Structure formats: structure tokens, C-alpha cells
TORFI-95163 format. One record per residue (C-alpha): residue in one letter; x, y, z. Coordinates in steps of 0.25 Angstrom, whole numbers, plus 5000, padded with zeros to 4 digits. Layout:
AXYZ
...
% end
This chain:
M500050005000
R500350134998
I500150285005
E500250425000
A501550485005
Q501450575017
T502550695020
F502850725034
E503850825041
H504350805055
K505450885062
G505950945047
L506050805041
C505050785029
Y504750645024
T503650565017
I503050435021
R502750355009
S502450215003
A503650155000
V504050124986
H504850024978
E505950134976
D506150134992
A506550004993
G508050014995
L507950135004
L506850045012
S508049935012
A508950025018
L508150105025
R507549975034
L509049915036
Q509550055041
V508250075050
D508349935057
G509849975061
E509450095067
T508350055077
E508149925086
Y506649955085
L506449855073
D506549715072
R507649705062
V509249725065
P509949785051
G509949695040
E508849605047
G507649575037
F508349665026
M507549705015
D508349735003
P507749834991
E506949724984
A506249664997
W505849815000
A505349834986
A504549714986
L503849755000
I503649894995
A502849824983
E502149744992
D501849855002
T501349924992
H500449824984
Y499849774998
S498749855005
R499149825018
N500649845018
L501250005017
C502750035016
L503150175019
V504250255020
A504650385026
D505450465014
V506350575017
Q506850655005
G506950524998
R507450455011
L506850335017
A506850375033
G505850265037
F504950165033
A503650095038
R502749985034
C501449905036
E501349755033
G499949705033
S499349575030
E498749495018
L498149405028
L496649425030
R496749415047
L498049515047
A497549605035
H497049715045
R498349765050
A499749795046
E501149795054
F501849925054
G503449945054
V504350065054
G505750105051
V506250245052
L507750275050
R508350335063
E508750475058
F507450505055
W506750465067
G505950575075
Y505450625061
G504150565063
I504350465050
G503850355059
R502650415064
S502350445051
L502650315044
L501650265054
Q500650365053
Q500550325037
A500450185040
V499250205051
C498550295040
W498750195030
A498350075038
D497050155042
Q496950185027
E496950025023
R496050005035
L497049925042
E496449885056
K497949875062
L499349925061
S500249855070
L501749875074
Q502749825082
V503749915091
L504949885100
E504449915115
T505750015116
N505250095104
D504450195112
K504450315103
A503750225091
I502850165101
R502350305104
L502150325091
Y501450205088
H500450235098
S500250375093
L499850325081
G498550235087
F499550085091
E499350025102
V500249915109
E499649785106
G500749685113
V502049675116
L503149575110
R503949535123
R505449515120
D505149535105
K506449595100
R507949585105
L508749705101
A510249745101
D510449745116
G510049605116
Q508749635124
F507249595121
Y506249705118
N504749685117
T503949725104
V502649825106
V501449775095
M500649885093
G499549905085
R498450005078
L497049985075
R496550075065
P495550155071
G494050135068
G494450005064
% end
């Protein structure tokens, strides 16, 4: 699925949230690899689950075709600063929901890019009449949890000792969901 591009400005930074296109595949491959190395809030360490440009091109094509998927990028004057993806299911019992994930380059933290990506995903989900948008977040990511709460997500559960980080300690994952208003 595609959305109409939206331009935002925050703290002097102007950026556009738009649907990913085939030409973004190489940039997305490099972007995700870099984001994975800048935070432990994501599931992967750098290089794990690596997606080369061809894999990204196939994913973008699939997401563009399938109405329950959405792949977004944050474009800062032709440079990709972040991405988000919603993935739905073709299974009838799960077709009412989608899972949200996001990544933003560290140098662009604090400019509202993650919020804008999520807001566009929420608008898309509501327009598609999806009943639920869900996500998972590391328990220590307080800023993200506050953001998700501010956009209507509620804690649905906790996956205990779900991830082991570089410090060797286990951390919980918080499962959050947002139900479509009036749904």
C-alpha cells in the first residue's frame, strides 16, 4: 500500500514521510544495517538478518501490492533518516491487524521522525479499517513507550527475560497495541 507524502518540520529540520519506492532499496539496506549498530532497542545486532538491496526491492514491491502492508521512509533532502513498516497477514483470522516496527538514525533522534512515521502508520491503519496495530518495545526504552502511549497504544503484556543485550543481562519486552477508535 502507498500513502500520500507528508512534509514535516521540527527543530529546523524539514523531512518528508513517504512510501518507500524501488529506488530506495539500496539506501534502506545500508540504513537498516547502520540503525542496527546504533541502538540495542532493536532485535538485531549489525549484520544479523541482513537484507541486501534486492531483498529490499522485493519487500517494497510486496508491501506496495498488498493492502495490509506499508513501508515508509523519512526523507531528509534525498537522504533516508529512518523507516517504518507495518506488516499484516493474509490469514483471515489475523487480517484485521498489523505489526509496526521503526528505526531512525541516531543523528536524527529528537526531530520527531519516529513520531511522524508512527502517526502516518496509525492514519493508514485507520483508513484501511484495521482493527489493531501492535508493536513490541524493550522495557528500558522509556521515550518510545511514552510516545506509543501518547498515540493511543496500551500495554497488553510483558515478555519476561525476552532479550539478552550486550551487557549479558536479560530484559523484558513490552507488547503494546492500539485498537481502532470506534471499531
